[in-house]
C-alpha positions as a Markdown table, in Angstrom:
| # | Residue | x | y | z |
|---|---|---|---|---|
| 1 | Met | 91.9 | 305.8 | -50.4 |
| 2 | Asn | 95.3 | 307.2 | -49.3 |
| 3 | Arg | 97.7 | 304.3 | -49.0 |
| 4 | Ser | 101.2 | 304.4 | -47.5 |
| 5 | Gln | 103.9 | 304.1 | -50.1 |
| 6 | Asn | 105.6 | 301.5 | -47.9 |
| 7 | Leu | 102.5 | 299.4 | -48.1 |
| 8 | Arg | 102.5 | 299.7 | -51.9 |
| 9 | Arg | 106.1 | 298.5 | -52.1 |
| 10 | Met | 105.7 | 295.7 | -49.6 |
| 11 | Gln | 106.5 | 292.2 | -50.9 |
| 12 | Tyr | 105.5 | 288.8 | -49.8 |
| 13 | Ala | 108.9 | 287.5 | -48.5 |
| 14 | Val | 108.6 | 284.0 | -49.8 |
| 15 | Arg | 108.4 | 285.4 | -53.4 |
| 16 | Gly | 110.8 | 288.3 | -52.8 |
| 17 | Glu | 114.4 | 289.1 | -53.9 |
| 18 | Val | 116.0 | 286.7 | -51.5 |
| 19 | Val | 114.1 | 283.7 | -53.0 |
| 20 | Ile | 114.7 | 284.9 | -56.5 |
| 21 | Arg | 118.5 | 285.1 | -55.8 |
| 22 | Ala | 118.4 | 281.7 | -54.0 |
| 23 | Asp | 116.7 | 280.1 | -57.0 |
| 24 | Ala | 119.4 | 281.6 | -59.3 |
| 25 | Met | 122.1 | 280.2 | -57.1 |
| 26 | Ala | 120.4 | 276.8 | -57.0 |
| 27 | Ala | 120.3 | 276.9 | -60.8 |
| 28 | Glu | 124.1 | 277.3 | -60.7 |
| 29 | Gly | 124.4 | 274.1 | -58.7 |
| 30 | Arg | 124.7 | 275.6 | -55.2 |
| 31 | Lys | 122.9 | 273.9 | -52.3 |
| 32 | Ile | 120.3 | 276.1 | -50.8 |
| 33 | Ile | 118.4 | 275.5 | -47.6 |
| 34 | Tyr | 115.2 | 277.6 | -47.7 |
| 35 | Thr | 114.7 | 278.6 | -44.0 |
| 36 | Asn | 112.2 | 281.4 | -44.7 |
| 37 | Ile | 109.3 | 279.1 | -45.6 |
| 38 | Gly | 108.3 | 277.9 | -42.1 |
| 39 | Asn | 109.3 | 274.3 | -42.6 |
| 40 | Pro | 111.5 | 273.3 | -39.7 |
| 41 | His | 112.0 | 269.9 | -41.2 |
| 42 | Ala | 114.0 | 271.4 | -44.0 |
| 43 | Val | 116.7 | 272.3 | -41.6 |
| 44 | Gly | 116.7 | 269.1 | -39.7 |
| 45 | Gln | 114.5 | 270.0 | -36.7 |
| 46 | Lys | 112.4 | 267.3 | -35.1 |
| 47 | Pro | 108.7 | 267.5 | -35.5 |
| 48 | Ile | 106.8 | 269.4 | -32.8 |
| 49 | Thr | 104.5 | 266.4 | -32.3 |
| 50 | Tyr | 103.9 | 266.9 | -28.6 |
| 51 | Tyr | 102.6 | 270.5 | -29.0 |
| 52 | Arg | 100.4 | 269.5 | -32.0 |
| 53 | Gln | 98.9 | 266.6 | -30.1 |
| 54 | Val | 98.2 | 268.7 | -27.0 |
| 55 | Leu | 96.6 | 271.5 | -29.1 |
| 56 | Ser | 94.5 | 269.0 | -31.0 |
| 57 | Leu | 93.1 | 267.6 | -27.8 |
| 58 | Cys | 92.4 | 271.1 | -26.4 |
| 59 | Asp | 90.5 | 271.9 | -29.6 |
| 60 | Leu | 88.2 | 269.0 | -29.4 |
| 61 | Pro | 85.1 | 268.9 | -27.2 |
| 62 | Pro | 86.1 | 266.9 | -24.0 |
| 63 | Glu | 83.9 | 263.9 | -24.9 |
| 64 | Cys | 85.7 | 263.5 | -28.1 |
| 65 | Gly | 89.2 | 264.3 | -26.7 |
| 66 | Val | 90.5 | 264.1 | -23.1 |
| 67 | Asp | 87.4 | 262.5 | -21.6 |
| 68 | Asn | 87.0 | 260.0 | -24.4 |
| 69 | Pro | 87.5 | 256.4 | -23.1 |
| 70 | Thr | 89.8 | 255.6 | -26.0 |
| 71 | Val | 92.0 | 258.7 | -25.8 |
| 72 | Ala | 94.9 | 256.7 | -24.3 |
| 73 | Ser | 95.0 | 254.5 | -27.5 |
| 74 | Gly | 95.7 | 257.5 | -29.7 |
| 75 | Phe | 97.7 | 259.9 | -27.5 |
| 76 | Pro | 100.6 | 259.5 | -25.1 |
| 77 | Ala | 99.8 | 259.8 | -21.4 |
| 78 | Asp | 101.8 | 263.1 | -20.9 |
| 79 | Val | 99.9 | 264.7 | -23.8 |
| 80 | Val | 96.5 | 263.7 | -22.3 |
| 81 | Glu | 97.6 | 265.0 | -18.9 |
| 82 | Arg | 98.8 | 268.3 | -20.2 |
| 83 | Ala | 95.6 | 268.8 | -22.3 |
| 84 | Arg | 93.6 | 268.1 | -19.2 |
| 85 | Glu | 95.6 | 270.8 | -17.3 |
| 86 | Leu | 94.8 | 273.4 | -20.0 |
């Protein structure tokens, strides 16, 4: 198989040079905020609860989600309404 040289040199960014350097700086006592790992909470962002709740209701069969008689006890009304729209 003929593979691109760029593909052969590709690195997974979470383990790449930037993280190695950041780890070295942390070992020197510097404060590092790792923003490349996909964790918005690490940089002080609020959880994206609304979107997660809507998606969870959309992923369920209606009888277990938006059409379940107890859905209002587990999800806010705006979440249920949006999931029904979708």
